[in-house]
NULO-488637 format. One record per residue: x, y, z of N, C-alpha, C, CB in turn; residue in three letters. Coordinates in steps of 0.05 Angstrom, whole numbers, plus 5000, padded with zeros to 4 digits. Glycine has a CB too. Example, Ala and Ser with C-alpha at 12.3 -4.5 7.8 and 13.67 -1.06 7.14 Angstrom:
<n.c1=5264&n.c2=4886&n.c3=5156&ca.c1=5246&ca.c2=4910&ca.c3=5156&c.c1=5264&c.c2=4934&c.c3=5156&cb.c1=5226&cb.c2=4911&cb.c3=5181&resn=ALA>
<n.c1=5257&n.c2=4955&n.c3=5142&ca.c1=5273&ca.c2=4979&ca.c3=5143&c.c1=5258&c.c2=5001&c.c3=5157&cb.c1=5282&cb.c2=4988&cb.c3=5114&resn=SER>
// end
This chain:
<n.c1=2574&n.c2=0607&n.c3=5321&ca.c1=2586&ca.c2=0633&ca.c3=5323&c.c1=2569&c.c2=0650&c.c3=5342&cb.c1=2588&cb.c2=0646&cb.c3=5296&resn=MET>
<n.c1=2581&n.c2=0661&n.c3=5362&ca.c1=2567&ca.c2=0677&ca.c3=5381&c.c1=2572&c.c2=0707&c.c3=5376&cb.c1=2576&cb.c2=0670&cb.c3=5410&resn=ASP>
<n.c1=2553&n.c2=0720&n.c3=5363&ca.c1=2556&ca.c2=0748&ca.c3=5356&c.c1=2550&c.c2=0767&c.c3=5379&cb.c1=2538&cb.c2=0755&cb.c3=5332&resn=LEU>
<n.c1=2544&n.c2=0755&n.c3=5402&ca.c1=2542&ca.c2=0772&ca.c3=5426&c.c1=2569&c.c2=0779&c.c3=5437&cb.c1=2525&cb.c2=0757&cb.c3=5448&resn=ARG>
<n.c1=2589&n.c2=0763&n.c3=5429&ca.c1=2616&ca.c2=0768&ca.c3=5439&c.c1=2637&c.c2=0774&c.c3=5418&cb.c1=2625&cb.c2=0744&cb.c3=5455&resn=THR>
<n.c1=2632&n.c2=0766&n.c3=5393&ca.c1=2650&ca.c2=0773&ca.c3=5371&c.c1=2634&c.c2=0784&c.c3=5347&cb.c1=2666&cb.c2=0747&cb.c3=5362&resn=ILE>
<n.c1=2648&n.c2=0795&n.c3=5329&ca.c1=2635&ca.c2=0807&ca.c3=5305&c.c1=2635&c.c2=0786&c.c3=5283&cb.c1=2650&cb.c2=0832&cb.c3=5296&resn=ARG>
<n.c1=2616&n.c2=0789&n.c3=5264&ca.c1=2617&ca.c2=0772&ca.c3=5240&c.c1=2640&c.c2=0781&c.c3=5223&cb.c1=2590&cb.c2=0774&cb.c3=5224&resn=PRO>
<n.c1=2647&n.c2=0765&n.c3=5203&ca.c1=2668&ca.c2=0773&ca.c3=5185&c.c1=2663&c.c2=0799&c.c3=5171&cb.c1=2673&cb.c2=0751&cb.c3=5164&resn=ARG>
<n.c1=2684&n.c2=0811&n.c3=5162&ca.c1=2683&ca.c2=0837&ca.c3=5148&c.c1=2664&c.c2=0836&c.c3=5124&cb.c1=2711&cb.c2=0846&cb.c3=5140&resn=SER>
<n.c1=2651&n.c2=0858&n.c3=5117&ca.c1=2635&ca.c2=0859&ca.c3=5093&c.c1=2652&c.c2=0854&c.c3=5068&cb.c1=2620&cb.c2=0885&cb.c3=5091&resn=PRO>
<n.c1=2678&n.c2=0858&n.c3=5070&ca.c1=2696&ca.c2=0855&ca.c3=5047&c.c1=2707&c.c2=0827&c.c3=5044&cb.c1=2719&cb.c2=0875&cb.c3=5050&resn=TYR>
<n.c1=2702&n.c2=0810&n.c3=5064&ca.c1=2710&ca.c2=0782&ca.c3=5061&c.c1=2694&c.c2=0769&c.c3=5039&cb.c1=2706&cb.c2=0766&cb.c3=5088&resn=ALA>
<n.c1=2706&n.c2=0749&n.c3=5026&ca.c1=2692&ca.c2=0736&ca.c3=5003&c.c1=2691&c.c2=0706&c.c3=5006&cb.c1=2706&cb.c2=0744&cb.c3=4977&resn=THR>
<n.c1=2672&n.c2=0694&n.c3=4994&ca.c1=2670&ca.c2=0665&ca.c3=4988&c.c1=2664&c.c2=0664&c.c3=4959&cb.c1=2649&cb.c2=0650&cb.c3=5007&resn=VAL>
<n.c1=2680&n.c2=0650&n.c3=4944&ca.c1=2676&ca.c2=0648&ca.c3=4915&c.c1=2677&c.c2=0675&c.c3=4901&cb.c1=2649&cb.c2=0636&cb.c3=4909&resn=GLY>
<n.c1=2691&n.c2=0694&n.c3=4913&ca.c1=2693&ca.c2=0721&ca.c3=4902&c.c1=2670&c.c2=0739&c.c3=4908&cb.c1=2696&cb.c2=0719&cb.c3=4872&resn=GLY>
<n.c1=2651&n.c2=0730&n.c3=4924&ca.c1=2627&ca.c2=0745&ca.c3=4930&c.c1=2629&c.c2=0758&c.c3=4957&cb.c1=2602&cb.c2=0726&cb.c3=4930&resn=ILE>
<n.c1=2632&n.c2=0785&n.c3=4956&ca.c1=2634&ca.c2=0800&ca.c3=4981&c.c1=2607&c.c2=0799&c.c3=4996&cb.c1=2641&cb.c2=0829&cb.c3=4975&resn=ARG>
<n.c1=2610&n.c2=0801&n.c3=5022&ca.c1=2587&ca.c2=0801&ca.c3=5041&c.c1=2575&c.c2=0773&c.c3=5046&cb.c1=2566&cb.c2=0820&cb.c3=5031&resn=PHE>
<n.c1=2581&n.c2=0754&n.c3=5029&ca.c1=2569&ca.c2=0727&ca.c3=5033&c.c1=2579&c.c2=0715&c.c3=5059&cb.c1=2577&cb.c2=0709&cb.c3=5010&resn=LEU>
<n.c1=2605&n.c2=0716&n.c3=5066&ca.c1=2614&ca.c2=0705&ca.c3=5091&c.c1=2601&c.c2=0718&c.c3=5116&cb.c1=2644&cb.c2=0707&cb.c3=5094&resn=PRO>
<n.c1=2597&n.c2=0744&n.c3=5115&ca.c1=2584&ca.c2=0758&ca.c3=5137&c.c1=2555&c.c2=0750&c.c3=5139&cb.c1=2586&cb.c2=0789&cb.c3=5132&resn=ARG>
<n.c1=2542&n.c2=0747&n.c3=5116&ca.c1=2514&ca.c2=0738&ca.c3=5116&c.c1=2512&c.c2=0710&c.c3=5127&cb.c1=2502&cb.c2=0739&cb.c3=5087&resn=THR>
<n.c1=2530&n.c2=0693&n.c3=5121&ca.c1=2531&ca.c2=0665&ca.c3=5132&c.c1=2535&c.c2=0666&c.c3=5162&cb.c1=2553&cb.c2=0649&cb.c3=5118&resn=ILE>
<n.c1=2554&n.c2=0683&n.c3=5171&ca.c1=2559&ca.c2=0685&ca.c3=5200&c.c1=2534&c.c2=0694&c.c3=5215&cb.c1=2582&cb.c2=0705&cb.c3=5205&resn=ASP>
<n.c1=2520&n.c2=0714&n.c3=5204&ca.c1=2496&ca.c2=0724&ca.c3=5218&c.c1=2474&c.c2=0702&c.c3=5218&cb.c1=2486&cb.c2=0749&cb.c3=5204&resn=LYS>
<n.c1=2472&n.c2=0687&n.c3=5196&ca.c1=2451&ca.c2=0666&ca.c3=5196&c.c1=2458&c.c2=0643&c.c3=5215&cb.c1=2447&cb.c2=0656&cb.c3=5167&resn=MET>
<n.c1=2484&n.c2=0636&n.c3=5216&ca.c1=2492&ca.c2=0615&ca.c3=5234&c.c1=2486&c.c2=0623&c.c3=5263&cb.c1=2522&cb.c2=0608&cb.c3=5231&resn=ARG>
<n.c1=2492&n.c2=0648&n.c3=5269&ca.c1=2487&ca.c2=0658&ca.c3=5296&c.c1=2457&c.c2=0658&c.c3=5302&cb.c1=2499&cb.c2=0686&cb.c3=5300&resn=ALA>
<n.c1=2442&n.c2=0666&n.c3=5283&ca.c1=2412&ca.c2=0666&ca.c3=5286&c.c1=2402&c.c2=0638&c.c3=5292&cb.c1=2399&cb.c2=0677&cb.c3=5260&resn=HIS>
<n.c1=2412&n.c2=0619&n.c3=5277&ca.c1=2404&ca.c2=0591&ca.c3=5280&c.c1=2411&c.c2=0580&c.c3=5308&cb.c1=2416&cb.c2=0574&cb.c3=5259&resn=LEU>
<n.c1=2434&n.c2=0590&n.c3=5319&ca.c1=2442&ca.c2=0580&ca.c3=5345&c.c1=2432&c.c2=0598&c.c3=5368&cb.c1=2472&cb.c2=0579&cb.c3=5347&resn=SER>
<n.c1=2417&n.c2=0619&n.c3=5361&ca.c1=2406&ca.c2=0637&ca.c3=5382&c.c1=2426&c.c2=0655&c.c3=5394&cb.c1=2394&cb.c2=0621&cb.c3=5403&resn=GLY>
<n.c1=2448&n.c2=0661&n.c3=5379&ca.c1=2469&ca.c2=0678&ca.c3=5390&c.c1=2475&c.c2=0702&c.c3=5371&cb.c1=2495&cb.c2=0661&cb.c3=5394&resn=THR>
<n.c1=2455&n.c2=0712&n.c3=5358&ca.c1=2458&ca.c2=0734&ca.c3=5339&c.c1=2462&c.c2=0761&c.c3=5353&cb.c1=2435&cb.c2=0735&cb.c3=5320&resn=ALA>
<n.c1=2454&n.c2=0762&n.c3=5378&ca.c1=2456&ca.c2=0788&ca.c3=5392&c.c1=2440&c.c2=0809&c.c3=5378&cb.c1=2485&cb.c2=0797&cb.c3=5395&resn=GLY>
<n.c1=2453&n.c2=0832&n.c3=5372&ca.c1=2439&ca.c2=0854&ca.c3=5358&c.c1=2439&c.c2=0851&c.c3=5328&cb.c1=2452&cb.c2=0880&cb.c3=5366&resn=ASP>
<n.c1=2453&n.c2=0831&n.c3=5317&ca.c1=2454&ca.c2=0827&ca.c3=5288&c.c1=2429&c.c2=0814&c.c3=5277&cb.c1=2479&cb.c2=0810&cb.c3=5281&resn=TYR>
<n.c1=2420&n.c2=0824&n.c3=5254&ca.c1=2396&ca.c2=0814&ca.c3=5241&c.c1=2404&c.c2=0797&c.c3=5217&cb.c1=2377&cb.c2=0837&cb.c3=5233&resn=LEU>
<n.c1=2394&n.c2=0772&n.c3=5216&ca.c1=2401&ca.c2=0754&ca.c3=5195&c.c1=2383&c.c2=0754&c.c3=5171&cb.c1=2402&cb.c2=0726&cb.c3=5206&resn=ALA>
<n.c1=2359&n.c2=0764&n.c3=5174&ca.c1=2339&ca.c2=0763&ca.c3=5152&c.c1=2334&c.c2=0790&c.c3=5138&cb.c1=2313&cb.c2=0753&cb.c3=5163&resn=HIS>
<n.c1=2346&n.c2=0811&n.c3=5149&ca.c1=2341&ca.c2=0837&ca.c3=5138&c.c1=2367&c.c2=0852&c.c3=5134&cb.c1=2323&cb.c2=0853&cb.c3=5157&resn=THR>
<n.c1=2365&n.c2=0878&n.c3=5129&ca.c1=2389&ca.c2=0894&ca.c3=5125&c.c1=2404&c.c2=0887&c.c3=5099&cb.c1=2408&cb.c2=0890&cb.c3=5148&resn=GLY>
<n.c1=2430&n.c2=0891&n.c3=5100&ca.c1=2446&ca.c2=0887&ca.c3=5076&c.c1=2447&c.c2=0858&c.c3=5067&cb.c1=2475&cb.c2=0896&cb.c3=5081&resn=ALA>
<n.c1=2440&n.c2=0840&n.c3=5084&ca.c1=2439&ca.c2=0811&ca.c3=5076&c.c1=2419&c.c2=0807&c.c3=5054&cb.c1=2432&cb.c2=0794&cb.c3=5101&resn=SER>
<n.c1=2399&n.c2=0823&n.c3=5052&ca.c1=2379&ca.c2=0820&ca.c3=5031&c.c1=2391&c.c2=0823&c.c3=5003&cb.c1=2357&cb.c2=0841&cb.c3=5034&resn=ARG>
<n.c1=2413&n.c2=0838&n.c3=5001&ca.c1=2426&ca.c2=0840&ca.c3=4975&c.c1=2437&c.c2=0813&c.c3=4966&cb.c1=2449&cb.c2=0861&cb.c3=4976&resn=ALA>
<n.c1=2448&n.c2=0797&n.c3=4985&ca.c1=2458&ca.c2=0770&ca.c3=4979&c.c1=2434&c.c2=0752&c.c3=4971&cb.c1=2473&cb.c2=0758&cb.c3=5003&resn=VAL>
<n.c1=2412&n.c2=0754&n.c3=4986&ca.c1=2389&ca.c2=0738&ca.c3=4980&c.c1=2379&c.c2=0744&c.c3=4951&cb.c1=2366&cb.c2=0743&cb.c3=5000&resn=PHE>
<n.c1=2378&n.c2=0770&n.c3=4945&ca.c1=2369&ca.c2=0778&ca.c3=4918&c.c1=2388&c.c2=0768&c.c3=4896&cb.c1=2366&cb.c2=0808&cb.c3=4916&resn=ARG>
<n.c1=2414&n.c2=0769&n.c3=4902&ca.c1=2434&ca.c2=0760&ca.c3=4883&c.c1=2429&c.c2=0732&c.c3=4874&cb.c1=2462&cb.c2=0763&cb.c3=4894&resn=LEU>
<n.c1=2422&n.c2=0715&n.c3=4893&ca.c1=2417&ca.c2=0686&ca.c3=4887&c.c1=2388&c.c2=0680&c.c3=4882&cb.c1=2427&cb.c2=0669&cb.c3=4909&resn=PHE>
<n.c1=2370&n.c2=0700&n.c3=4884&ca.c1=2342&ca.c2=0695&ca.c3=4879&c.c1=2329&c.c2=0678&c.c3=4900&cb.c1=2338&cb.c2=0683&cb.c3=4852&resn=GLY>
<n.c1=2337&n.c2=0680&n.c3=4925&ca.c1=2326&ca.c2=0664&ca.c3=4947&c.c1=2314&c.c2=0683&c.c3=4968&cb.c1=2348&cb.c2=0646&cb.c3=4959&resn=VAL>
<n.c1=2296&n.c2=0672&n.c3=4983&ca.c1=2285&ca.c2=0686&ca.c3=5006&c.c1=2303&c.c2=0682&c.c3=5030&cb.c1=2255&cb.c2=0676&cb.c3=5013&resn=SER>
<n.c1=2299&n.c2=0698&n.c3=5050&ca.c1=2314&ca.c2=0695&ca.c3=5075&c.c1=2310&c.c2=0667&c.c3=5086&cb.c1=2307&cb.c2=0716&cb.c3=5096&resn=ALA>
<n.c1=2285&n.c2=0657&n.c3=5085&ca.c1=2279&ca.c2=0630&ca.c3=5095&c.c1=2294&c.c2=0608&c.c3=5079&cb.c1=2250&cb.c2=0626&cb.c3=5093&resn=GLY>
<n.c1=2296&n.c2=0611&n.c3=5053&ca.c1=2310&ca.c2=0592&ca.c3=5037&c.c1=2340&c.c2=0593&c.c3=5043&cb.c1=2306&cb.c2=0597&cb.c3=5007&resn=THR>
<n.c1=2351&n.c2=0617&n.c3=5046&ca.c1=2379&ca.c2=0620&ca.c3=5054&c.c1=2384&c.c2=0606&c.c3=5081&cb.c1=2387&cb.c2=0650&cb.c3=5055&resn=PHE>
<n.c1=2366&n.c2=0610&n.c3=5100&ca.c1=2368&ca.c2=0598&ca.c3=5126&c.c1=2369&c.c2=0568&c.c3=5123&cb.c1=2345&cb.c2=0607&cb.c3=5144&resn=GLU>
<n.c1=2352&n.c2=0556&n.c3=5107&ca.c1=2351&ca.c2=0527&ca.c3=5103&c.c1=2377&c.c2=0517&c.c3=5091&cb.c1=2327&cb.c2=0519&cb.c3=5086&resn=GLU>
<n.c1=2388&n.c2=0532&n.c3=5072&ca.c1=2413&ca.c2=0525&ca.c3=5059&c.c1=2436&c.c2=0525&c.c3=5079&cb.c1=2420&cb.c2=0543&cb.c3=5036&resn=ILE>
<n.c1=2437&n.c2=0546&n.c3=5096&ca.c1=2458&ca.c2=0547&ca.c3=5117&c.c1=2454&c.c2=0524&c.c3=5137&cb.c1=2457&cb.c2=0574&cb.c3=5131&resn=VAL>
<n.c1=2430&n.c2=0519&n.c3=5144&ca.c1=2424&ca.c2=0497&ca.c3=5163&c.c1=2433&c.c2=0470&c.c3=5152&cb.c1=2395&cb.c2=0497&cb.c3=5170&resn=LYS>
<n.c1=2430&n.c2=0466&n.c3=5126&ca.c1=2436&ca.c2=0440&ca.c3=5114&c.c1=2465&c.c2=0436&c.c3=5106&cb.c1=2418&cb.c2=0436&cb.c3=5090&resn=ALA>
<n.c1=2481&n.c2=0456&n.c3=5108&ca.c1=2509&ca.c2=0454&ca.c3=5098&c.c1=2529&c.c2=0463&c.c3=5120&cb.c1=2513&cb.c2=0471&cb.c3=5073&resn=ASN>
<n.c1=2551&n.c2=0449&n.c3=5122&ca.c1=2570&ca.c2=0454&ca.c3=5143&c.c1=2590&c.c2=0477&c.c3=5137&cb.c1=2586&cb.c2=0430&cb.c3=5148&resn=GLN>
<n.c1=2600&n.c2=0478&n.c3=5112&ca.c1=2621&ca.c2=0497&ca.c3=5106&c.c1=2611&c.c2=0520&c.c3=5088&cb.c1=2645&cb.c2=0483&cb.c3=5093&resn=THR>
<n.c1=2626&n.c2=0541&n.c3=5087&ca.c1=2620&ca.c2=0563&ca.c3=5069&c.c1=2619&c.c2=0553&c.c3=5040&cb.c1=2641&cb.c2=0586&cb.c3=5072&resn=ASP>
<n.c1=2638&n.c2=0536&n.c3=5033&ca.c1=2640&ca.c2=0526&ca.c3=5006&c.c1=2615&c.c2=0509&c.c3=4998&cb.c1=2665&cb.c2=0510&cb.c3=5002&resn=GLU>
<n.c1=2605&n.c2=0493&n.c3=5017&ca.c1=2581&ca.c2=0477&ca.c3=5012&c.c1=2557&c.c2=0496&c.c3=5009&cb.c1=2576&cb.c2=0458&cb.c3=5036&resn=GLU>
<n.c1=2556&n.c2=0517&n.c3=5025&ca.c1=2534&ca.c2=0536&ca.c3=5023&c.c1=2535&c.c2=0549&c.c3=4995&cb.c1=2536&cb.c2=0558&cb.c3=5045&resn=ILE>
<n.c1=2559&n.c2=0557&n.c3=4986&ca.c1=2562&ca.c2=0569&ca.c3=4960&c.c1=2553&c.c2=0550&c.c3=4938&cb.c1=2591&cb.c2=0578&cb.c3=4955&resn=LEU>
<n.c1=2560&n.c2=0525&n.c3=4940&ca.c1=2552&ca.c2=0505&ca.c3=4920&c.c1=2522&c.c2=0503&c.c3=4919&cb.c1=2564&cb.c2=0478&cb.c3=4926&resn=VAL>
<n.c1=2509&n.c2=0503&n.c3=4943&ca.c1=2480&ca.c2=0501&ca.c3=4944&c.c1=2467&c.c2=0526&c.c3=4932&cb.c1=2470&cb.c2=0497&cb.c3=4973&resn=ALA>
<n.c1=2478&n.c2=0549&n.c3=4938&ca.c1=2467&ca.c2=0574&ca.c3=4927&c.c1=2470&c.c2=0575&c.c3=4896&cb.c1=2480&cb.c2=0598&cb.c3=4939&resn=LEU>
<n.c1=2493&n.c2=0566&n.c3=4887&ca.c1=2498&ca.c2=0565&ca.c3=4858&c.c1=2480&c.c2=0545&c.c3=4844&cb.c1=2528&cb.c2=0559&cb.c3=4852&resn=MET>
<n.c1=2471&n.c2=0525&n.c3=4860&ca.c1=2451&ca.c2=0506&ca.c3=4849&c.c1=2424&c.c2=0519&c.c3=4844&cb.c1=2448&cb.c2=0483&cb.c3=4867&resn=GLY>
<n.c1=2418&n.c2=0540&n.c3=4860&ca.c1=2393&ca.c2=0555&ca.c3=4856&c.c1=2397&c.c2=0574&c.c3=4833&cb.c1=2386&cb.c2=0570&cb.c3=4882&resn=VAL>
<n.c1=2419&n.c2=0589&n.c3=4833&ca.c1=2424&ca.c2=0608&ca.c3=4811&c.c1=2454&c.c2=0609&c.c3=4806&cb.c1=2413&cb.c2=0636&cb.c3=4818&resn=LYS>
<n.c1=2462&n.c2=0598&n.c3=4784&ca.c1=2491&ca.c2=0598&ca.c3=4776&c.c1=2499&c.c2=0626&c.c3=4767&cb.c1=2496&cb.c2=0577&cb.c3=4754&resn=LYS>
<n.c1=2518&n.c2=0638&n.c3=4781&ca.c1=2527&ca.c2=0665&ca.c3=4774&c.c1=2552&c.c2=0663&c.c3=4757&cb.c1=2533&cb.c2=0681&cb.c3=4800&resn=LEU>
<n.c1=2554&n.c2=0680&n.c3=4737&ca.c1=2578&ca.c2=0681&ca.c3=4721&c.c1=2597&c.c2=0701&c.c3=4733&cb.c1=2571&cb.c2=0688&cb.c3=4691&resn=ASN>
<n.c1=2622&n.c2=0701&n.c3=4725&ca.c1=2642&ca.c2=0720&ca.c3=4736&c.c1=2634&c.c2=0749&c.c3=4734&cb.c1=2669&cb.c2=0716&cb.c3=4723&resn=PRO>
<n.c1=2621&n.c2=0757&n.c3=4713&ca.c1=2613&ca.c2=0785&ca.c3=4710&c.c1=2592&c.c2=0792&c.c3=4730&cb.c1=2602&cb.c2=0790&cb.c3=4681&resn=ALA>
<n.c1=2573&n.c2=0774&n.c3=4736&ca.c1=2553&ca.c2=0780&ca.c3=4756&c.c1=2565&c.c2=0782&c.c3=4784&cb.c1=2531&cb.c2=0758&cb.c3=4756&resn=GLU>
<n.c1=2584&n.c2=0765&n.c3=4790&ca.c1=2598&ca.c2=0766&ca.c3=4816&c.c1=2613&c.c2=0792&c.c3=4818&cb.c1=2617&cb.c2=0741&cb.c3=4819&resn=ILE>
<n.c1=2628&n.c2=0799&n.c3=4797&ca.c1=2643&ca.c2=0824&ca.c3=4798&c.c1=2625&c.c2=0848&c.c3=4801&cb.c1=2660&cb.c2=0827&cb.c3=4773&resn=ASP>
<n.c1=2603&n.c2=0848&n.c3=4786&ca.c1=2584&ca.c2=0871&ca.c3=4788&c.c1=2573&c.c2=0874&c.c3=4816&cb.c1=2562&cb.c2=0868&cb.c3=4767&resn=ARG>
<n.c1=2566&n.c2=0851&n.c3=4828&ca.c1=2555&ca.c2=0852&ca.c3=4855&c.c1=2576&c.c2=0860&c.c3=4875&cb.c1=2543&cb.c2=0824&cb.c3=4863&resn=PHE>
<n.c1=2598&n.c2=0847&n.c3=4875&ca.c1=2619&ca.c2=0852&ca.c3=4895&c.c1=2630&c.c2=0879&c.c3=4894&cb.c1=2641&cb.c2=0831&cb.c3=4893&resn=SER>
<n.c1=2635&n.c2=0889&n.c3=4870&ca.c1=2647&ca.c2=0915&ca.c3=4867&c.c1=2627&c.c2=0937&c.c3=4866&cb.c1=2664&cb.c2=0916&cb.c3=4842&resn=ASN>
<n.c1=2604&n.c2=0933&n.c3=4853&ca.c1=2583&ca.c2=0954&ca.c3=4852&c.c1=2571&c.c2=0959&c.c3=4879&cb.c1=2562&cb.c2=0945&cb.c3=4833&resn=GLY>
<n.c1=2562&n.c2=0938&n.c3=4894&ca.c1=2550&ca.c2=0942&ca.c3=4920&c.c1=2568&c.c2=0956&c.c3=4939&cb.c1=2542&cb.c2=0915&cb.c3=4931&resn=LEU>
<n.c1=2593&n.c2=0947&n.c3=4940&ca.c1=2610&ca.c2=0959&ca.c3=4960&c.c1=2621&c.c2=0986&c.c3=4952&cb.c1=2633&cb.c2=0940&cb.c3=4965&resn=PHE>
<n.c1=2622&n.c2=0992&n.c3=4926&ca.c1=2629&ca.c2=1019&ca.c3=4918&c.c1=2607&c.c2=1038&c.c3=4927&cb.c1=2633&cb.c2=1021&cb.c3=4887&resn=MET>
<n.c1=2581&n.c2=1030&n.c3=4924&ca.c1=2559&ca.c2=1047&ca.c3=4933&c.c1=2560&c.c2=1051&c.c3=4963&cb.c1=2532&cb.c2=1035&cb.c3=4925&resn=ARG>
<n.c1=2566&n.c2=1030&n.c3=4978&ca.c1=2568&ca.c2=1033&ca.c3=5007&c.c1=2591&c.c2=1051&c.c3=5014&cb.c1=2573&cb.c2=1005&cb.c3=5020&resn=VAL>
<n.c1=2614&n.c2=1048&n.c3=5001&ca.c1=2637&ca.c2=1066&ca.c3=5006&c.c1=2630&c.c2=1095&c.c3=5000&cb.c1=2661&cb.c2=1057&cb.c3=4990&resn=ALA>
<n.c1=2617&n.c2=1099&n.c3=4978&ca.c1=2609&ca.c2=1127&ca.c3=4971&c.c1=2590&c.c2=1138&c.c3=4992&cb.c1=2596&cb.c2=1127&cb.c3=4943&resn=CYS>
<n.c1=2571&n.c2=1123&n.c3=5001&ca.c1=2553&ca.c2=1133&ca.c3=5021&c.c1=2568&c.c2=1138&c.c3=5047&cb.c1=2530&cb.c2=1112&cb.c3=5026&resn=TRP>
<n.c1=2584&n.c2=1119&n.c3=5055&ca.c1=2598&ca.c2=1121&ca.c3=5081&c.c1=2617&c.c2=1145&c.c3=5081&cb.c1=2614&cb.c2=1096&cb.c3=5087&resn=TRP>
<n.c1=2630&n.c2=1150&n.c3=5058&ca.c1=2648&ca.c2=1173&ca.c3=5057&c.c1=2634&c.c2=1198&c.c3=5050&cb.c1=2670&cb.c2=1167&cb.c3=5036&resn=LEU>
<n.c1=2607&n.c2=1196&n.c3=5046&ca.c1=2591&ca.c2=1220&ca.c3=5039&c.c1=2601&c.c2=1233&c.c3=5013&cb.c1=2590&cb.c2=1240&cb.c3=5062&resn=ARG>
<n.c1=2610&n.c2=1216&n.c3=4995&ca.c1=2622&ca.c2=1225&ca.c3=4970&c.c1=2601&c.c2=1222&c.c3=4948&cb.c1=2648&cb.c2=1210&cb.c3=4963&resn=ASN>
<n.c1=2598&n.c2=1242&n.c3=4932&ca.c1=2580&ca.c2=1241&ca.c3=4910&c.c1=2593&c.c2=1228&c.c3=4886&cb.c1=2569&cb.c2=1270&cb.c3=4903&resn=ASP>
<n.c1=2591&n.c2=1202&n.c3=4883&ca.c1=2604&ca.c2=1189&ca.c3=4861&c.c1=2585&c.c2=1169&c.c3=4848&cb.c1=2629&cb.c2=1174&cb.c3=4871&resn=CYS>
<n.c1=2591&n.c2=1162&n.c3=4824&ca.c1=2575&ca.c2=1143&ca.c3=4809&c.c1=2591&c.c2=1117&c.c3=4807&cb.c1=2567&cb.c2=1153&cb.c3=4781&resn=ASP>
<n.c1=2582&n.c2=1095&n.c3=4822&ca.c1=2598&ca.c2=1071&ca.c3=4822&c.c1=2595&c.c2=1053&c.c3=4797&cb.c1=2590&cb.c2=1055&cb.c3=4846&resn=PRO>
<n.c1=2579&n.c2=1061&n.c3=4778&ca.c1=2575&ca.c2=1044&ca.c3=4755&c.c1=2599&c.c2=1044&c.c3=4737&cb.c1=2551&cb.c2=1053&cb.c3=4739&resn=SER>
// end
């Protein structure tokens, strides 16, 4: 994926119901191929995905490097930390509600 010419997937795209995971994968794939452009694969909002699975950026990079598809990456991540549906829902909806509140400059409580 060449992020110098196209954008990564939307933050709202999901793999296994987990928002931001596809975008994080896209940024890491681009990083690995040297085509990340201005996108950062090891920092920024991607860190929330790393924390969710209890992995470092380096471990996430190795998982992406070792697996071809998004689904294989998800299986490998779930092998590190198996998430239940409530954890996935809390992450996907809580994180993005906070982002939406910030972006809209709305004073709301996403909990």
